[in-house]
N, C-alpha and C positions, 0 to 999 in steps of 0.2 A: 699385482695388477692383472689378475687372471690366472690362467693355468700355469704359465712358465715364467712369470715375471715376479719380482719382489719375493714375497713369502708364499707364493702359490705352490702347489704340490710338486711341480717340475722346476721351481725356482732354485736358486743357489742356496737359499736359507729358508727352507719351507717351515711354515708354522706348525704343521702336523707331520704325520709319518704314515708310511704304508705298513699295514699289518701283514707282513709276509714272513714265512719261515726262514728264508734266505735273504741276505742283504740285496737291496735294489742296486742296479748299476749306478755308477757315479754320474753318468750322463744318460738321460733317457729322453729320446725324441718321440714326438707324437704327431700323427698326421690324420686329418679328417677332411671330408668334403666341405667346402664353404657353404654350399647350397644357397648362394645368392648370385645374381648376375653382376659381374664386375667388369669394368672397362678401364683402360689406361689411355691417357691422352698425352700427346707430345706434338708441339708445333701446330696446334689447332686440329689435329687429326687423331682419330681413335686407332691406336696401334695394336690393341688387343681387346677382345671382348669374349667373355666366356660364362656359361652357366655351370661349368665343371671345374672351376678353380679348386685347388686343394690347399689347405692351411698346414704349414709346418711350424710346430712349436719346438723351440730349443731352449735349454736352461738359460735364464737371464736375458732373454730376448723377447721382443714383441713378436706375435705370429706373423709369418710371411706368406703371402698368397702366391702360388705357383699356377701358371696357365698352361694348358695343353698347347703344344707347338702348332697344332692344327687350328687353334683359335687366335693365332697371331697373324696379322695382315702380311701379305706377300711383300718381300723386299724390306721389311722392317729390321730384321736381324742381320747384321754384318759381322762375320767372325773376325776375331782379333787373334794375335799371337799370345795374348795374356792368358795364363792358366794358373789356378791355385788348387790347393787340396783342402777340402772340407774335412774336419776332424772325424766326422761319422759317415759322410756320403761320398768321400773320395774325390777323384779328379773333377775339377770344375772349370768349365770353359766360359769365357767372357765374350760379350758381344757389344758392339756399338749399336745404338738404336736410332733408326732414321725415322723422323716424324714428318709432319707437314712443313711446307715452306722451307725445305732444306735443313731443318733443324736436326742436329745430330747430338745425341747424348753419349759421350765416350764411356765405354765400359758401363753401360746403363742396364745391362741384363746379364744373367748367368744361367748356366745349365749344368747339372751334375751328370756328366756323360758316362761315368763308369761306377755307379754306386754298388755297394754290396747287395746281396740278395734281399735283405730286409728293406732296402731302400730302392729296389728296382722300379717301383711305380713312378719315381721322379725322373727316370731317364728321359722321357719324352715330354718333360715339362720345363718351363722357363720362368724365372722370377725377374721382376723389374725393380731396379734400385729406386727406393721411395723418393728421395730428394732429387733424383735426376729427371723424373717425369714432371709434366706440368700439372696433371690432375689424375685422380682416381675417382671412379664413380661406382655406386651400387644402384642398379637400375638407372634412372636419369638424375640422381641426386649426387652432388659432389660430396665426398667424404674427406675428413681431415684426420691426420694421424694415421696409425697403422691399420691394417685390415682388422675388421671387427673380431673381437675375441668373444666367442659365445660363452666363455666361462667367467667373464668379467661382469660384476654387478655393483651398483651403488645404491644404498638405501640411506635416506635422511630422516632422522627422527627428532621430534621436539622433546625437550627435557625441562624439568623444573629444578634440577640439581643446582647447587650453589657453586659456581665456578669463579675463581679469583686468580688473576694473573699479577705477579709482582716482578719487578727487576730491582733486586736489593731492597731498599726501603720504600721504593716508589710503587704506588698502586697504578697498574696499567689498565686493568679491566675488572669489573665486578658485575656478575649477572646471575639472575635466577631463571633466565630464559635462553640457555644455549641451544644450538642445534648440534647433534652429533651425526657425523657422516661415516658410514661404514662402507669401505671399498675393498673389493677383493684384493688380497695380498698386502693390505696395509692395516696397521693398528687404527683404532677409531680416531677420527680427527674432530676436535671440538671447535665450533664456530660461534663467535660472540657478536650480538647485534651492535651496530655502530654507536647507538645511544648509550651503551654500557661500556664503552672504551674511552679512556682519557686521550683525547685527540693529540694533545701536546706531547704525549709519550711516543707517538709514531712519527718516524721521519722517512718519507718516501725515498727510495733509491732507484737508480737507473737499472733498466733491464727487466724483462718479463720472461716467464717460462710458459710453455704451452703444454696443456694436458688435453689429449684427444677426446677425453670424456667430459671435462668440465669447462675448458676454455683457457683464456690467458690469465695467469696469476701475476699480480703486482706485489712487490715486496717492500718491507719497512724495517729500518733499524729501530731497536729499542735501547736507548742509551748507547753503551758500547757494544751491544750484542748485534752483530750484523745479520741482516735478513732473518730476524727473529720472528717476524709475523708476515702473513700474506693475506691477500684478498682477491676474490674474483669479482672485478668491478663490473663486468658485463659477461656473465657466464652463458653457456649454451642454454637453450630454452628449458631443457629437462632438469637443469641444475639451478633454476631461477631462485629457489629458496635460499641458497647461500650467497646470492648476489649482494655485494657490499658488506657482508659480514667478515669478521677478521678471525683468523686462526693463528695459533702461536706454537713455536717449537719448544717442547718441554726440556730440551737439552740446552736452551739458550736463555730461557726465563723460567721462573717458578710458577707452576700451575697447580692449584689445588681444586679438588672436586669434593664438596661436602667435607672439607677439612683434610682430605687425604691427598698427599702429593702425587702428581701424575709423573711417573717415571718414563724416561725414553725407552723405546722398544728397538732392539737391534734389527738391522736389515731393512731400514726404512729409507735409505738414501735414494734420492731420485736423480737420474741423469738429467741435468739441466740442458735444455735446448730451446731455441727460439721457435717462432711460428713455423708450421709445417711447410717444407719446401721453400723457405724464405719468403712466404707470403707476407703481405703487409698486415699491420694490426687491424686495419679496417676489414680486410678480406676474411679474417678468421673471427670477426665479431667482437674484437676487444676494443678498448678505448685507450687514448693517450692520456697520461697523467700530466697535469700542469705542475709547475714547480711548487713545492710545499703543499700539494693537494693530498688530502687524507680522506678515507672513507668514513672516519669516525666523526662524531659530533661531540662537543664538550659536555661532559656530564654535569648536571645541576648539583 
C-alpha cells in the first residue's frame, strides 16, 4: 500500500527487488518533505500547522508526518517522564498534548531527541499520535487515515474476462463484466457486479474495516468460509466504480478467471481496524448494514 507497506519496495515482503551490487540493509528508512499544508486538531483547537512537515517511511508502517517544533502552538507539548528507544532513530521522548477546552491527550506526541547522524533532521521535529488527535487536515479539508502516501496509487479497469466463484459445489458468482482494482503493494483484486452474485450465498457479518483510500468495507461469510467476501457499500467518491460490487478471498473460495484458478498471493494480510480515530460510520461516509442485508441481487 505504497512505499513501505504490504509488498512495496520498503515493505517487509517486497514484490520486487533493488538491483544493487551489495545487499540492501534489512531495515531502510526514507524521509521526504510532505509539500502539503497539514494541521492537527485537538479539543476544537489547531495544535500544529505546517507547510514543512516531513514524512517518515518505515518498513511495514504507514507514513508518519513530523512537524517542526516551531510550527506547534505554544503550550501544546507537555514533557512526560516516558521515554522509549526507536530501533533506528534512538532515544524518543513523549509528550502529553494539550488542546482546546482543557482536552489532554496523554502521550499524544513524540520526538526523537538523540538520533544518529543520518536521522539528525528529525531532532527538532515532533509527530502526533494519529488516534489520539481529533482530526488532521490538508489545507482546510479533513483527511481520514494516515498521512498521504505519494507512492500509493489505485487504478480500476473494466474487464470482459470470465470470472467464476465457487464454494465447494455451490456457485457463488459468475460474470463476464468484472472490475479489476490495482493498488500499490497488493495483488490485483477482482470485483463482481451484484447482479452476477448469488445473493443467498452471502451472509453479512458484524464489523467493518476502514481503508483510508477506499472507505469502509463490509464483510460476508460464504458457507463455512468466514469473511470470504467484502464490499464497499458507500466508498469514497474516487472509488465510486466499486461501490456495491463484491470481491472474494482466493484462499477461502475458489476463483477462476477464464478457467484458470486464481491462487492466493503471500504478503496480502491487512491489519484490520475500525473507522479512523473511532469516528462513527456516518462520519467516514460508510453505511450501516441491516440484518441479512446483502449488496447482491438474486441472479435470474
